[in-house]
C-alpha positions in Angstrom: 82.3 111.6 123.1 81.3 110.3 119.7 81.0 106.7 118.7 83.7 105.9 116.3 82.4 104.2 113.2 85.0 101.4 112.4 85.2 101.2 108.6 87.8 98.5 108.8 85.9 96.3 110.9 82.6 96.6 108.7 84.6 96.0 105.4 86.0 92.8 106.9 82.5 91.8 107.9 81.3 92.6 104.2 84.2 90.5 102.7 83.3 87.6 105.0 79.7 87.6 103.8 80.8 88.1 100.1 83.0 85.0 100.3 79.9 82.9 101.0 77.8 84.6 98.3 80.7 84.3 95.7 81.0 80.7 96.5 77.3 80.1 95.9 77.6 82.1 92.7 80.4 80.0 91.4 78.7 76.8 92.2 75.7 77.7 90.3 77.3 79.7 87.3 80.4 77.4 87.0 82.9 80.3 87.2 83.7 83.1 89.6 82.8 86.7 89.2 85.6 88.5 87.4 87.0 92.2 88.0 89.2 93.7 85.2 91.5 96.4 86.6 93.5 98.8 84.3 96.6 100.6 85.9 98.5 102.9 83.8 101.9 104.0 85.0 103.5 103.7 88.4 101.6 106.2 90.5 102.6 105.0 94.1 99.1 105.7 95.7 97.3 104.1 92.7 99.6 100.9 92.9 98.9 100.6 96.5 95.1 101.0 95.9 95.1 98.3 93.1 97.2 95.9 95.2 94.7 96.3 98.0 91.9 95.6 95.5 93.6 92.4 94.3 94.1 91.1 97.8 90.5 91.8 98.6 89.5 89.9 95.4 91.5 86.9 96.4 90.1 86.8 99.9 86.6 86.6 98.6 87.1 84.3 95.6 86.6 87.0 92.9 89.0 86.6 90.0 91.0 89.7 89.4 92.2 90.3 85.8 95.2 92.8 86.3 96.2 94.8 83.3 99.3 97.1 84.0 100.2 99.5 81.2 103.4 101.5 80.8 102.9 105.2 81.7 103.5 106.1 77.9 100.5 104.0 76.8 98.4 105.7 74.1 94.8 106.5 74.2 94.3 103.8 71.4 95.9 101.1 73.5 93.4 101.8 76.3 90.5 102.0 74.1 91.3 98.5 72.6 91.9 97.0 76.1 88.5 98.4 77.4 86.9 96.9 74.2 88.6 93.6 74.9 87.3 93.5 78.4 83.8 94.7 77.4 83.5 91.7 75.3 85.1 89.2 77.8 82.3 87.0 79.3 84.6 86.2 82.4 84.9 89.9 83.3 81.8 91.4 85.0 83.3 94.7 86.3 85.9 97.0 84.8 88.0 99.4 86.8 90.1 102.1 85.1 92.3 103.4 87.9 92.5 107.1 88.1 94.4 109.5 87.9 95.8 108.7 84.5 99.0 110.2 83.1 98.4 113.9 81.6 98.7 112.8 77.9 95.5 110.6 78.4 91.9 111.8 78.4 90.0 109.8 80.9 86.5 111.0 80.1 86.0 109.1 76.7 87.8 106.2 78.1 85.3 105.9 81.0 82.4 106.4 78.6 83.9 103.5 76.6 83.4 101.0 79.4 80.0 99.2 79.1 77.5 100.5 81.6 76.7 96.9 82.4 80.4 96.4 83.4 81.0 99.8 85.0 81.8 98.6 88.6 82.8 102.1 89.6 79.4 103.5 88.7 80.8 106.5 86.9 79.1 106.0 83.5 76.4 108.5 82.7 73.8 105.8 82.0 74.4 104.5 85.5 74.2 108.0 87.0 70.9 108.5 85.2 69.6 105.0 86.5 70.5 106.0 90.0 68.7 109.4 89.7 65.4 107.7 88.7 65.8 104.8 91.1 66.5 102.0 88.8 68.9 98.9 89.7 72.3 100.0 88.6 76.1 100.3 89.6 76.3 103.0 92.1 79.8 104.6 92.9 81.5 102.7 95.7 82.4 105.4 98.1 78.8 106.6 98.4 77.6 103.1 98.9 80.2 102.7 101.7 78.9 105.9 103.3 75.3 104.9 103.5 76.3 101.4 104.8 78.3 102.9 107.6 75.5 105.2 108.6 73.0 102.2 108.7 75.7 100.1 110.6 75.9 102.8 113.1 72.1 102.7 113.5 71.6 106.2 112.3 67.9 107.0 111.2 68.0 108.4 107.7 64.3 108.7 107.1 63.3 112.2 107.9 66.9 113.2 108.8 68.2 116.6 107.8 71.3 115.7 105.8 74.1 118.0 104.4 76.6 116.9 101.8 79.6 119.1 101.5 81.0 118.5 98.0 79.2 118.1 94.6 81.4 115.8 92.7 80.0 113.2 90.3 82.1 110.6 92.3 80.8 111.2 95.8 78.8 114.3 96.4 76.0 113.9 93.9 75.6 110.2 94.2 75.6 110.1 98.0 72.8 112.8 98.0 70.9 110.6 95.7 71.2 107.6 98.0 70.3 109.7 101.0 67.2 111.0 99.2 66.2 107.3 98.5 66.6 106.6 102.3 64.1 109.4 102.9 66.4 112.0 104.1 66.0 115.8 103.4 69.2 116.6 101.5 71.2 119.8 101.1 74.3 119.9 98.9 76.8 122.4 99.7 79.8 123.6 97.7 82.4 126.3 97.3 79.8 128.8 96.5 77.6 128.1 99.3 77.0 131.0 101.6 77.3 130.5 105.5 78.4 126.9 105.2 78.6 126.7 109.1 74.9 127.4 109.4 74.0 124.6 107.0 76.2 122.2 108.8 75.1 123.2 112.1 71.5 122.3 111.5 72.3 118.8 110.0 71.5 115.5 111.7 73.8 113.9 109.1 77.0 115.5 107.6 78.9 113.9 104.7 82.0 115.7 104.1 83.5 115.1 100.6 85.2 118.4 99.5 89.0 117.4 99.7 90.2 120.2 101.9 92.0 119.4 105.2 89.7 119.9 108.2 87.5 122.5 106.4 84.5 121.3 108.5 85.2 122.8 111.9 84.2 120.8 115.0 82.2 123.6 116.6 79.9 123.6 113.5 78.6 120.0 114.1 75.2 119.7 115.7 75.4 117.8 119.0 74.6 114.2 118.4 74.9 114.4 114.6 76.3 111.6 112.5 79.5 112.6 110.5 81.0 110.7 107.6 84.4 112.2 106.6 85.2 111.0 103.0 88.3 113.4 102.8 91.8 111.9 102.8 94.4 114.8 102.8 98.1 114.7 103.6 99.3 117.8 105.4 102.7 119.4 105.9 103.9 117.2 108.7 103.2 114.1 106.6 100.2 112.9 108.5 96.7 112.2 106.9 93.6 114.1 108.0 90.0 114.2 106.7 87.9 117.0 105.7 86.4 117.2 109.2 88.3 118.7 112.3 88.2 115.3 113.9 89.1 115.8 117.5 86.7 118.8 118.0 84.0 117.3 116.1 84.3 114.1 118.2 83.4 116.0 121.2 79.9 117.0 119.7 78.9 114.2 117.2 76.8 111.2 118.0 79.1 109.0 115.8 81.9 109.9 113.3 84.2 108.1 110.9 87.9 108.3 111.4 90.6 109.1 108.8 92.1 106.7 107.9 90.2 103.6 108.8 86.5 105.0 108.0 85.2 105.3 104.5 88.3 104.1 102.6 88.1 100.4 103.4 84.4 100.6 102.5 85.2 101.6 99.0 87.1 98.5 98.2 84.5 96.2 99.8 81.6 97.9 97.9 83.6 97.4 94.7 83.5 93.7 95.3 79.9 93.8 95.9 79.4 95.7 92.7 81.3 93.1 90.8 79.3 90.3 92.2 76.0 92.2 91.4 77.3 92.7 87.8 78.0 88.9 87.5 74.7 88.1 88.9 72.9 90.5 86.4 74.9 88.9 83.6 73.8 85.5 84.4 70.2 86.6 84.7 70.4 88.2 81.2 71.8 84.9 79.8 68.8 83.1 81.1 66.5 85.5 79.5 68.0 85.2 76.0 
């Protein structure tokens, strides 16, 4: 039976460590790190997610600047707000909560966020920095995946890793991080032939495809580490991941549950990114 990788417990540990680091930063800089959060409309899932982020900020001493906008907010209003946050020296990270209402175009808004305040790590400049190994904001969910693997004691150097999913938010960046750790990485996707064979040879599987239980338990190599990023609500109202958890748990060496695995880590890594942005901001001030 697989070891269950407890994302809630690890996220709590990160927040505890961050609280001390944030305190030290505030004493030295004279102000806390700041995270600007933009929420447009009243999407229930987004609202819950934003509240969780605000609570996590409060627990660690990070100042949260919450900017709720009506669902009929215009593209221009968001552009002006992003420009305002870009210029605000008390804001070190900016988060535009997705999805946006259908009349808004997310891509130019994400591009408008300064790469130096892009706490989500979505800006192409930060994606490029990640690709060439430069210090940068890295998307929070991939950071959480690597942290959980390391916490579970998984050896990544020399490991055969398979990432199922090629999104800019999870699949591609987590592959880059695995490469940086010395793993040999294969990215699989909707056009991949014989997915079961690829998964079946992997020492590490990261499932981020957004399809309920697409990765079958019998595909998992005995002893493999499985990180399930998927959060899918099925017909009976329950939430499942991208991996067939019960069957995979019989074969894997360690595995994340859904919920309670990767999800809590995403928020924890957002806080870490915000503090890192604040530290870089202060370092730049000293160099001026």
